Every structure is written in structure tokens, then in C-alpha cells.
N, C-alpha and C positions, 0 to 999 in steps of 0.2 A: 243331820236331824233326822228323826224318825217320828212317824205318827202311827199310832196304835189304835185300834178300836176295841174297846172293852166295855161291855161284852162285844165279841165279834158279830158281824151280820149273820143273820139266820140262813142265808143262801149265798151262793156264788155268783159273781157277776161274769157274764159272758165277754171277756175282753177280746174275742176274736171278730166280734161284729163291728162293722164301721159305724161311726157315729153319723147317722142320717138326720138328726133332728136340727132344726133351726133354733138359734138362741132366742128366747123370749126378750122383748123389750124391758128395759129397766123399770119402766112404770107399772108393767104387769107383774113383775117380781116384787115390787113394793106392795101393790095390792094383795098378792098372795101372802107375803110375809106378814102384813098388817092383819089380814084375816085369820091366819093361824096364830098370831100372838093374841087375838081376841079371845081365842078358845083355849089357850095353852096356859099352863101353871108349872112353877118349879116342881111340883109334885108328879108331874107327868114323866119325869125320868126315872128309869129303872132303878131300884134300890141297889146300893153299893157304892163303892168308890170312897174318897175321903172328902171331908168338908173343906180341905185346903187346897183341893186340885180341881181344875176345870173339868167338868163332865159334859158329855155330849151324846146325843142319840139321833139317829136318823129317823124322822117321824113320817116321811113321805117320799116314794121314789116313782117317778114316771120316766118315759123315754125323753121328755122335754125339760124336766127340771127335778130338782130334789130338795127336800127341806130337812133342816136340823134344828133340834132344841139344844141350847148350850146354857149351862149354868156357870157362872163367874163368881168363885167366892171373892171376897174382898182382897185386893192385891195381886190378882192374877190378870193375865193377858196373853196376846198372841202378837209376837214381834212383827215387825214389817214384812208383809208378804203380798203376793198376788194370788189369783185363782186361775192361773193359766189361761186357757180359751174361754173360760166361763165368766159371765157377769153375774152380779148378784145384788141382793139387798138384804137387809136385817131390820128387824122391828123389835124393840126392847118390851118385853113383857112386865118386868118388875125391876126396880133399882134403875141404875143409869151406868152407861158405858161411855168412855172416851175413845173417839176414833181419830186417828192421825192419818192424814192423806198426804201424798207426795205429788206435787204438781211441778214438774221440771225440777229445779233445785230448791223449791220452798216446801217446808213441811207445814201442814195446818191441822190444828187439833179443834175438835168441837165435840161438846158434850151431847149425848144422845139419851134423854131421860124416857122413862117408862111412858109408852104410848106414842113414842116418835120413831122415826126410821132412818135409814141412810141407804143408799144404793151406790154402786160402782160398775163400771164397765170391764170387759174383759182386759186383763193385763194392768188395771189400776192397782197401784201399790198402796197399801194401807196397814194400819195395826189397830188393834182393838183391845181395850184394857178397862178393867174395873178399878179405878183409883180411889173409890169411895170406901166407906167404913162397913157397909152392908153388902150382901150378895145381890147379883143381878142375874136376870135370866133373859135370853133372847132367842128369837127364831131367825135362822139364816136359810135363804133360798138361792140356789145356783142354776143357771141354764147356760149351755147344756149342763148336765150333771158333771160334777167334778172329775177330772182326771189327773191333774196334778196342781201342785202349789209351789211356788217358789218363795224361798225366804231370803231376806237381805240382811245380812250381818256384816257390818263394816264395809259395805260397798260390794261384797261378794255374794253371789247367787248361790243357794243351795237348792237344787230342784229335787222334788219328791213326787213320785207317781202315786197318786192316791189308789188308782186300780190295782197296782201291784201289791200294795199294802193289804187289799181286801181280799185278794185270791189266795 
């Protein structure tokens, strides 16, 4: 599986530097995601792409965390994955998303409507999907900034280095 950024980032990340930051607590990530969701809208995404594919854009990057605005057309989603060593939170700006989390051998699904949020620790496996009839938009915040994502397909892990894709 591969992830590509379209359009690509306007700058290169220095992958030679060690990660020196501490991860922010999920309560702080929720507060950041909720605050950014209050001032974000689907129209904040750069023009382009198709109306049938998920669109995403990094809207904020610091040494401690990063934030992404993601547009989810009806019927789109991201299969079970984790965010490597990063914890995170997301807040729904518009529409609603379904989040499936894995706890041991149990899968739990919950609907996250506009104005609501969810959070997850490093290594937590989850999937996010828009199973509704209308588009959804959300803000996702990760700390430390993403370096990898692991996707789980049929019990097999496919690890993807996010930084390698950005450079």
C-alpha cells in the first residue's frame, strides 16, 4: 500500500534529525482538533482532486504535532490502521464519520457526528469511514508528527513510512 500527497508538500522534511519532542496528551490533541474544527470548512482544501476520492491537506506543522484537514466523500474510508508511535485525535467539522476501534479481539464501531471528536493513543488500531449519504470533513491532529502508519489487512501488517513518502 502506498500513500501519496497530492499536491506534495511545499518543503522537504529533514529526516536526519532525531525526534526530540515528547508526545502531547490526547486531551490536548482533542482540544487542538476541536479548536481547528471550529475554524475550518471543507472549502479550506486546495482545489483539485475528484469528488469521489478522499482529499487531505496538512494545515499545521510544529515540532510537537501536526494537523490535517480531510474531506471524506460518501462511501470512502481508511481501513484498519495505526499511526505508529503517534497518538492522535480527530474532530468532525461537517457530516459524520464511523470509527471502528480494535480492543484485544473485539471491534467496536461508533458514529462521530459534526461537533464531536475521538482520540487514540500510539499504536491504537482503528479505521475511519464515511458510510453516510453526504460528504464529511474532519481535522486530525497527531503527536509526535506522523512518521509511519501500519495498515492491517486480513491480519497482515503493511507498514508505510510517511516521511519516506514526503521526501
